DOKE-412396 format. One record per residue (C-alpha): residue in one letter; x, y, z. Coordinates in pm, whole numbers, plus 50000, padded with zeros to 5 digits. Layout:
# DOKE-412396
aXYZ...
END
This chain:
# DOKE-412396
e480174909448827r480964891949150l483844917549217a481394946349151e478444931149357a480924922949640h481954958649647g485474949849563s486234979149339q486595015349497c488795037049287g488785010449020f492325017748885c493774984548996t490544963748948p491374951148580g494474938748704f492854917448986v490244904748722m492944893848484s494834875748757m491834857148862y491004848848508a494544835948433l494214813548728l490894799848611r492084795348262s495204775948364s493944753448632k492724719548545q490284719548836p488614748349034p491334764849241t491424763449624k490734795349838e494544792649909q495514793749545i493064822649480e494704843349746d498224833549632s497354843349266l496344879049386a499384885149598g501244901249312n498444927149275l498224957349485c495154978649588r495395010849809c491425014049859t489624982249952g491804964350233y491344934149989r488834914950184p485934921749958i488154911949663i488834878549824d485234871949901a484194880849556f486604857749398g485944830149672v482924819549466f485264803249222a486944782549478k486984744049489t484094729949725d482264698549804d480814694649468s478794663749569l476244687549723y475414701149390t476224674549150a474464644449320s470774638349263p468904664749440s466524656649710e462754659049666s460214675349888a456724657249941n455264676149658g458224664749423k460094698549417a463754701249410i465524706349760c468444732349748p471414715049905s472694747150050t469434759850223g467434727450240k464304744750095p462494740949773c464264760649489l464554764749115c468274757249088r467204725448922n463744728448748e460804706748815t460884686448495d464424677148589v463244659548894n460694640448688g463104629548430n461464648448137e462894673947915s462444709048050s460214732247841l461294761048067l464644764047953s464174751047594s464684783347430v467824791947643k471064786747472t473274764447713y477074757147697l478614725047786p481124727848092s484654734047971s487714725948162y489824754048312n492844746348091e491624747247751i494564766347588d494974746847259g492874772147074n489814747447007a487674764147280y488074796747105n484074803047027e481314825947135k481564813347489e484434836147573l487094855447396i490204836647498f493344856547410p496314832347459p494754802147281e494114822146961l497634829046956q498444792547015l496974784646680r499574801446505k502684784546360i505864792646552m508324809846344p511884826946400l511664864846430r513754893346353l512354926446433n513854960846409g512894986846673f513525022246755n517085036246773g518525007446577v517524980146847r517214944446699w515194916646836y515554881146752r513754850046849p515434818046754l513804783646779k516784760946820l520014760847030d522244762346723q520274792046601l521024809046937l524574801446925q524924815046578l523244846746673k525524849346994s528644844946764c527374874146557y526464895346849p528504884747158e527124912747375a523484905747281k521234904247585l519244872147621i515624876847739i512964852747842g510364870648087n511834907148063s511194909148441e514774920948477v515674937348155g512484956948156v513174973848469e516764980448354t515804997448025e512745015048180f514225027448503k517945025948480n518365038248122a520215006648017q520675003247644y520864971047465g521354972347071v520574935047039m518164915047223i517534877647175s514324860747315v515124823547399t511464815647509h511314790147211v514494773347239p513724737947369e517194727747487l516914755247751h513654742347869t514714709348006l513294694248306k514754659048364v515024634448645e518564619848616e520574594848816d522644622748985g519894647249032l517664669648840r518604686948525i516774722348492g517164742148189s518234777448218a514974790248036v512604772448273r510114795248423l510024795748798a506424785548812q507144756348597l509984746748844q507604749649133d505264724548965f508234701948871l509584701349219k506164693549369k505964662249141v509554651049207i509104655649593a505824634149561e507544607149370r510804603649533g510074610749901s511944633150141l515194615450163q516674625049836t514734659049802s515884680250088s517254704749829c514224703749613q512024711249914a514254741450016i513994755749682l510184749049661r509654767849982q511884796649877l510014798749562k506754805149759w507994838349871f509844846649549a508124878149388g504534871849289t502604846749074q502774869748775i506554872948793r507104835448857n505094829148543v507444846148329a510864848748513s513334821148446v515944801548641g518794812148414g517714848048425n517844849648799i521134834048814c522914854948532t521444886348669a523554879448969s521564900449199p523054903449553i519764895549693s518784866549472d516574842849665l517864812549469n521514816749430p522564811749782l520704777849762w522294767749435m525604773949614s524944756449928t523344726449769g526394719549555a524534727149212t526614728748903f525984750348589q526374736548260i527614763648008i527824760647629d529774782947387v529214791547022n531224762446924n529134738247114n531784731147367v530164725547709r531784731748034t530654727748403t531294751648697v530144748249051a527584773949160k530004786749431d532534797049173f530144812948928f529584847249087l532564868549060g531424903449155y528514928449168r526304916548868k529424898548741v529444860748656d531744833948502l530184836648156k531944848947858d530334869147583d530394838947354e528714815547621v525174807547736l524084791448056l522594757647933s521204741048257v521494736048631i522274703348777l520784700149133p522214668349309w519984645649517t520514648049896r522074620050086p520714602650391f521144626150709e521724655950473y519604685250537v519074717250349k517104747050467e516374781050312f515954813750465k514724849150377q513514879350565a512104910850379h509954939250472r506814921850332r506584884950326q505474880349978d506414898349648d509364914449813i513144914349764a515134900250062l517064920750309v519004890350406n518564854650263a520444822450316g520864787050206m522324761250443r523194724850410v524714698750645h525664662550607i525824643250921t527654610450942e528484585551209a531984582551342e533004563551644g529484562751781n528834599451728w526964619551476i529134646251337v529384671051061s530994656850761d530124683750521v528434717750552s527714746250338i526464781650457v525904809950208y524324841950284g522824867450018g521924904550065v525154911450282a527664918149998a528024923649615v527864885149591p526474856949798l529004851250078t530174817450207a530864814450569g534234796350522k535544798550872t532334788451035e532124758150783s535654746250872f535094749951232l531714727351218v533374699451006g534154670751238k532154685351519k529034670851689l526024696451679d525344706552009y524464739852191g528084741052313l529464750051979l526844778351908d528714806852077e532064800151875a529984795251563f528314828451624n531654847051672l532994831751348l529954840551146k530554876651264e534044873551105d532624855350782i529854880850734p531024915050804l528894945750727a530314978550736e528605007950921n527625025650612a526934993650391p524404999050104g520904991350240g521715001750605m520014982950896v523564969150958e522774957151327f519574940851217r520954923350890s524054911551101s521614895951363l519704878951084t522874859550979l523234845751324s519424840251383f519274819851051f522044799151162f520424792451498k517184783151335f519204759251099f520894744651402l517604737551578y515964724251267v518794698251214t518684689751572h515024682751551e515254662751224m517964640251384n515794635951691t512824623651479k515324595351375g516174588951733l519734602151678s519984631051907e518164648152211g514954665552113l514194702452131d512024712952407v508624727052342a509484761352380n512374758652128m510204742651870s508594776851792a511984786851618i511634762651345q507934762251283s507334775150909y504674800550857t501724788850663r498984815150603p495564800950636v492574813550426t491414849250526t487864851750670g485904883550720t482764894550909q480804926050875g478034936551094y475564965151056e471984974551071l469984988450779v468045020550833r466215027850512q465115063050444g463325067050113t464095046949805a467925045849843v469435061150158g470415034450406q470955005750163p474014986750073m473965000049715v476824989549464h479355017249370l477845034149071s480945029748862a481684994348969m480554977448644l482635001648435q485614994748657v485524957748666t485294956648286g488014981648247e485795006248046a486045034348326e488005062548183y490665079948397v492885110348280g495255086948109d492685069947908t491195102947783p491765104347400t494485130947336p493525157847081p495635158646760n499025174446782t499305166847154l502665168547319h503885149547622a505775164647915a508505153848128l510135173348422v513645187248468l514275180748836s516735192549093k519405167149196e520435188149496a518875192649828h519995229549854a521815248949590r522055277249379i521525270749004l524555284248810s523365273348449i520975254048254d522245239847920d519605225847693s521995223247379v521965184947374a518325182247449k517245203147163f518515176246911s516805147947104p514165131046895g510725146946905f511945174947111a509355204647089g510475229547381l511895234047725f510215260447954l511895275048258s510745302948508k511605330848255d508885316148032v506055317348264p503335342948133g501985351948461a503105345948819n505805320348882n504815315349250i502505291249396g501035275949711p497945271149899i496095296950109r497195298250466f495395321950717l497475333450975q497335347251325k496265382551310k492495383051353n492555346951192i493255365650861g496545372350718p498745373650403i498305345150139i501605325650147h502855317049800d506215303749912g506745278149617e507715283249256v506365264948947f509815264748811a512925270949050s514415304848929d517575307849141v517905285049431v516575249049470t515545238649820c515035200249778v515755171149545g512995167849299q512075204249282i510915214048934i513405233448739g511835231848386i509485211248187v510385194747852v507645186647577a508085161947292d506065140147078t506085110247305h506295102347667d509635084647627n511175112047398a510215138247650k511945118147929a515025112747726a515275149147635a514665159948000n517555135948108k519795155547864v519295190148016n522455197248215v522075216648534k525085231048726y524735240049086s526715256249373e525895233549676l524465251850004p523995236650350a520975215050387i518715206350681l517535169850655s515715161550986i513475176151242e516385173251498e518575193251262a515715219951216i515255223451597k518945226951649a519195253851374g516015270851456s514775263251116f510955269051109h508405280550874p507445316550974h504315320651185t503655286251246t504155284351631r501085271651794c499995267252161l496845253852334s496345249452718k493915240752993g494445243253364d497825248053517v500375222453393e503275237153596l501275239253917c500315203153881f503735190653828a505305214254111s502705200954367n502405167254528t499295157254318c501085135354081d502275102754223k504535095653911v505915117553630i507355103953308e508995119652999g509845106952669e510055112152291v508125098052016q509185096451656v506395090751394g507385080751055g505955094550734q504015074750464e503725077650078h500295081149959f500875052949675y497675061149485m497375037549203e496925064048940p499775086748935q499575124848907c498345134248554t496885162148368l495945168748006v496035207047921w494705222647603p494115256647469v490755267347354d489985296847106s493755301647010g494765303247375n492175327447499e490765299347729i492595269047885h490715237047970m492185207648151i491255172148278s493095165448591s493645136748845t492905160349134q490935162049473a490545200349412p489545211749060h489045246749170t492565247849312h493915238148972q491785263548817k492875290149041y496715284949023v496785278448652a494925309648592n497535327648820v500385310648639l499105320548299g497805354548387l494245346348286p491035353448484l489645324048648s486445326448401k488655315148121v490095283948285v488085251548319c489145220748524k487135188048508t487615155548688k485575125548615r487095101048875i490505096649002g492325064349082g492935072449448g494135104449625f494015101350012g495085138850035g498025136049789k496045152149519e494665179649720t497455207449672r500415188649540s498765179849201v498505218049127i502135223449033f502165197148757a499095209648600a500525245248629a503835235348475a502185216348184s499875246748130v502745269248073a503985247547772s500465244547644y499855280547643c503135291147507l502995265247214r499205267447178r499075228847176p497685202347410v500025189547664k499795157547871i501825151148175v501715115548345l504255111048639d506235080448646r506005063348994d509555072149085v509075107948993d505695109749162m507065096749487m510205118649475t508445152049408t504865152249564g505555148049941q504285123650189r502475120650522h504295143650769s506865127451003f506445142151348l508605143051680g506685144352004k508215153152354y505895145852647k506035149653017v502875132053197g501905132853552f499445106953698t498315089454009n499135054254125d495515045554028g496455055153670k494445087553653i496075113653423l496505147253574a498775167653348l500415165953018d503005188952856l503495182252494e505745197052238i505215184551884y507075193451556n506355182851201n508445182950900g506915206050664g509615202650392n510665231650167t507365250050130l504445254650382d501825236550168l499245224550436s501765217150709l500495243750944a496855230650919v498195195550971l500075206051282e496955223451412h494955192851354a497405170551541m497345192851833l493595192051843e493625154651844s496585149452079e494445140052379n492695114652175v489745103552395y491325109352734d490435134753005i493375155953110p492475184253348n495895200853285i497395202852952r499615224652746a500485216552380s502865235952164g503835229151812k506135241951525v506405234351145c510025226851057f511615238150735t513685212450591n515305204350251f512885177550147p509875179749903s506925197850081n504995173450275t501255175850257a497795161550331f497315124450400r494345105850530g493945118450888f495625150450819g497795150451134g495215134851363p496775099651353q500235114451439g498835134451733m496865104351857l499945081651814i501845102352044a499185101152299e498905062752281n502615060852334w502645080052659i499605059152767h501555027652725h504465043252899m502315050353193a500995014653195t504385003153206e505345022853506l502295011953680r502664975453576r499074976753456s497344968353122p497304997952892e493494989352828e492924995653203i494585030553181k492575039552874e489385028953012l489745048253333n490545080053149l487975078052862h486045110252783s482225113152903d479285131752731g479385167852848t483195169952876v484685204052777l487735195652559y490975212852634y490455236652341g486945246752452q484535224052252l481745208652435l481535170852374q478095160352284n476705127052183c479925109152288m479785072752190i483365061852312h482245041252607s479565022352384v481995014452116w484585004552388d482244981852566e481184966152243l484654959252119k485674942552439a482744919552423s483204914652041s486904903952083n486374886252403f489294907052539v489724890552881e489954854852733a492114865552440r494394878452714k494584844652889a495024827352546v498004849752451n499654844152796v499374805752751f500794807652408n503694829652525s504644807652810n504804778552580n506794794452289r510314810552346w510864821951989r507334832051877k505374855652083r501764868252044g500374903052153i497014920652175a496004956852207m492854977052201v493075014152064p490175039352066t489885069951836k487995102651848f488145120751501g486795156751447i484835162851126s485095195450950f487685216050783t489585233551063t489785263850812k486355277150867f485455291450516m486025258950354n483075242950512q480665251550229a479445233649922g477375238549619a475465213649391l473425215949064v470425193649023q468535191048697v465315170948658y464655160748284t461135154748133d461835116348118g462035115748506t465875112648513v467955133648731l471565150348672v473445158948967t476615181548941h478475187749268g481865201649380g483115168249520v485535144449348e484875106949316m488165090749411g486885055749511q485225065349833g481865063449691l480815098549728h478985099849382t477095067649504k476015083549825i475165118249659a472955097049420q471235079149703v470555113049884a469005126649547a467035093949470s465365092349825s464635130249828l462905129049497d461325094149579i462675078649270p464855047349201l468665051149232s468995041448860c467245074148745v469885094048896f473125102548720i476305123248872a478165142348613e481775148348620t482985177248855s483725207448671t484715242748771d482245258348498k479205241048662v479925243949053p482335272849128s484825277349414a484335241749549s486545232149847p488795200949793t487225167549848a488975163050177a488535161350560s486115132150531a483395159850510s482475155350150s479235134150203d478075158550466l478645190350276y477735180249914g474945155550037a473375186250214a473725207549908v472265181949682l469425177749938n468905214749940a468535215549575c466145188049575q463975202249825q463795234049609i462695214949307k460235195149514a458715225549644r458215238949302m456715207149183e454305203349476p451325224249344i451245202449043a452085170649223s449175175449482r446625171349213g447495134049223n446865125848848h450545116348773k451395078348761s455275082648764f457925108548839a458485111848474e454985121748419l455065145848696a458185161848550e456675164248211a453705180748354c455835206048535y457735214748236m454525220348038e453495245048315w456765264648314v458155251048655d461805254248678l463235220048708s466835230448794a468185241449121h471445252149282g471695238849628f474095253349885y475225242950240i477465257750506t478395238450823p476715258451125d478295267051469i481875260751394g485025284051424f488235284751627d490335314451745w494035303851739n494955334651950a492645325952232g493185288152183k489395282652219g486405274351993t484535248351820p486495236651538f484655204951464n480985198251384y480925164651564f483305135351612t483375100651473y484215072851729g485745040451683a487855014151860a490044984351729f491334951651866a494434933851718e496234903051781v499534896851618e502104869851627i505814877151573d509054857251506t511454870751776l514424858251582t513694875451244g511174901851326d508564887851101f505014892251197h501364884651091t498194898651212r495944869451333k492824890151414a491484926051378d488104936051522i486804970451469v483674987451595m482835022651449d480075048051537l478805059251203g475345070351310y472775057851054s474845049750743i473905062550413n475395031650256p476755005750494a478724986250225i480515015550118d481145026250463i482534992950568g484754993450269q486015026850381i486715011750721e488584981250592g490675002350334a491625028950583f492555000350838i494854983350599q496415015050474g496985024150846l498634989350894g501015000350635w501825031550808a502065013951156a504044983951056m505284982650700e505895014350498e509215030250563l510395060650391k514195062250369w515855096250285g519555104950248d520155120050595d522475116850885n520675083750988h521025069050612k524475081250499w524585054050230i521885073850036r522965106449862p521965136150087g518125146050035h517495117849787l514575095149847f515685058449827t512245042849865r510715056949550g509025028249384p507284994449454c510474975649457s511814994349776y508485008149933k506154980650048i502444987650090p500194959250225s499184931449985v496584901350010n498864883050238d499294912150503i495644916050584p494374900150919l493584864450903n490204871751072f489004905750975k485854917451165v484144952851129s480904963351307l478984995051307l477225005551632k473605001651618g470855025851697v472965058651749p471725084951497n473865115751441p471865148051473k474595169151330a474885154650960i472645146350669h470275115550730s471815110651070s474945097350923k478675102251012a481845109150805v484045076850774g487035082450532e489645091450783p488495081351124p489325043851095f492885049850976f494445054351314l492745022551448a495445002551257s497935015351540s496144985351736v498574963251535l501594984851638f500694981852000a499894944051969i503424940151829k504784959852109d502764937352352a504524906752210i507804921952208t507234929352587a506714892352632a509854884552437r512004910352644a510534896152968e512314862552877e515544881152912g514434900253233h513864932753054l510654946453202d511224983853169w509755008252914f511225007752557p510315028852254l508975012751933d508745037351638n506275032951349p506585015551111a507294985451320t509144967951043p510994934151089e514144954451178r512414973951485i510724942051592r513874920651587m516144945851741a513754950852022c513344914952101v516564914552303d518444881752318s521994868052326i522294874151942t521134910451931k523254919152228k526384910651998f525504938451764a523414965451971s522444975352331v519344965352490y517904999752415y519125002352059r516715022551853p516915015851459k517205047851270l514225064751114s513905093250864v512035119451068
END
């Protein structure tokens, strides 16, 4: 309930996971958890919609507080009433009879429960209070298990060590399992096959946790969470002298995966997996830990950790042996151990490089020297590497700055990384090996100084060893309520919130499948560009459950598919269908669909699809924008040009005091909606009709292209969508091809077919946000006034056109952002490349165009040695400006937004504070930035700006609304219901929104372009007004006490209580031949301030503060709008600073050409709870009605996304301060995402110079 009421559920697909994580924390905590514990417990959950802040706020009510305020005797007022300790006012939180000491009659009939502790897991608490799942199982007697699975797999669960060893003797190659956190991945995603698996979760000898004389004995089956708790206890009891190793391991475990993984993953599992990027193995090695190993004959041997790892995923463990325990020795006086790790995302991420380092300092002849040292790195080779030469050099030396340079040179020899080493980022990862050692050197120096044994660090160097600790997140939301009618203007809870938080909300995957349903899997191209020579399904046919393989030859209708594109001639041209449902002759990207296999289960379908053998003849592939430009590889008819003034004359004259040129690379982004692409298709009336339920933003598009593929009229194809688990543009056009492929199998077999893409397949096949390349030339005055801009932009369209031209056009229309430019020329082209077709994504090209603009603004500021914010403010648009494509700017609010943000963020004082911090900290820097946005609202394809709705009033006074928009978490249905409720003057609870269906509202435009509330809200309002007009004669009699009575009376007098509403956006249109027109109905304005802090030695960063001001007119639902702003900002934060797509291209030769490396949550990192701003503030501009949209509101879905680039530019500001320390004050590029690699390599110092030039630019797939 708290999560629903706090607006913490949008699309709802991730919501049950958050609920269960919170429930697990409460059930397993002896005391109410702290806010820090709550945030930590949620770090393993991902959400793509909310921005996390409302989730944290919702669960904050469970946090530990000062209970004395509420448990002590209440104060009394003069009249004897209880006083609330929170408000200081009389209240009913304790009833009056409690104050008088008498038994309350008020609650005598209410059933109450005694408080129960948070950790009742013995089963005794299993009563009507709550259904406790784990304790019920705890009541069962533990017994050995032997289970037989599919395909001959056997599963054993022994209860004693001798039972385990006996099983091992019988099945030497059996796989031992504890938490399944690694084996599950291997079997599910890597097709690993294990015939015998042995669960050792109940073998007590492997669960040892003992404090012994020589150290700690840690059983191999001990869970990592248990180890954390044990280490905390040991450290508290033994103090820091003996526990430096324990502290290092404990700190490393903090960033090891998420809470959910640490709860099940084991010490031994992590060791024996022998992952090259294990966070713990370098520490076991550096601390001198030993491993105890037992064989099937009960012989125990001991090996040191340094000798245990033999090769990639190979360890010194025979088939008849089991890892028994780990012995972690106590540390000696003046022995120091430190852990290091750098990842793309701080929490729940695998390491790029990690390390464990230990040094023992002893006194010799009056000097404190290194007597023993161990330096081990992970993530740099197939096994953790020991820096042997460096260790030998350091032994016998006194730790001082004089040895650093030689140590660095030896480390370069010890830890070599080849140019095309797996994982790439060679320069960055190499620099980390030195940065970690430098941090360790400073750490030991500081520790020795605290004991008075060495010179201390100066204040500036202390910043290198400060550990990052994340305080609790705080958030503030500011808005005014402008109530209109019964519901509009109120912060109503999302209509589906309660269903979503309880897990009852149904998505496509939850839909009960009809009898005889088949499941589908795709046969996909493995080549970027090749001719298909043959397709062999002879093995697949005999796969279990196989029901059929369908190829291009099996398509009943047309095999071509693609969205409508309107081309140059008179704004109308041919419809381009440049894609195929099934590749017929040539494949043009990895992941292109060649065929579809159907079988009785999802797993059987996948297995059969993997057995289809396709042979190719490889053809040349184009794998970047640069390659496309060189080869002249562009999609046909996609050249665009817009201009104003005379750019050439301005540059040629003496008007411009300065002229700059540069290039901006803009990275792509994966949608990462929580619910993958999925469709259930079934034939009706023996295949005469086809019905489907799809996770799509465009049911009409599904209807249209499935009909085309099957050769059926539109009237015989129905597509329905109840809700989808996120879309963000990725389910506007790209979802169509999967529905079409499944429909072919369903139609041909006359059986229902369900297709649900696995995450890796989804990411590999569906396309992403377009990457862009921008080339600019800007002329301006010494005062900072922009005079001319010449801009070329290219986007990576991929192998089909899809929506790439419209995305390019929108980028061009937004390429001036909010700045007046008297002379401008912008040209653009869509590049054809051999990647899956890129597509719509929140912002639809606008963010890319504006990011290029903000880059050259910052370039100007560097040239002028002025603040970028000064340059921006000097050039802001004003009301009445004619934009460079001819649209008159009306009701321009950018100055109001900018001024409010400057005041809200206290920008001047923030700049002073950052400067002070930077002057006192050499290795940590802070930066700030303010970024504005102006986002045009409307489909830029004119005919799409229309909407229909059906409103039906029933005789009980309830109202059913059906419209063409899709609910995907953005609160569209809630806003539409509010519009209907206010129009009819009834409570919101009386309005129900039906599923979106093509047989109710035909030819609906996709739910996209942030325009759905405007369009469908107006259509619903139109329908309601029609009904009200019909009801008015009867209502005017005034003898009806309720709307239900009025509806009944109208029905009795033959009044039609159903109406179809319709709306078109007026006064818009654009002529691309002339390059002039009014493409947008209005603009949404916003601005954001961000403050970040970076670690210049590692590239790590966190966002200290984000302050956002948006102009949303009179919000229909401010709570939903705030949620959209926060969610868009955090998604934008991922694009700006975290989420990097890595494709097999010339920049990433360690990846197979054309293949996507980052195709899952293991390698592609979206923001988590721990990545949101520490202080997150959102405000809506007050008193600014919008005359252009329903109820004076404004669209909100896409406009805030770009504001997260304030984080990118704040990072750049911090890097600028770091570069200044080395005397580098000139312009430098910083591409998005500003990952740790880009941050670190831009923070030039003596370490980075050993591996790259001052102007090194990390590689990006563009």
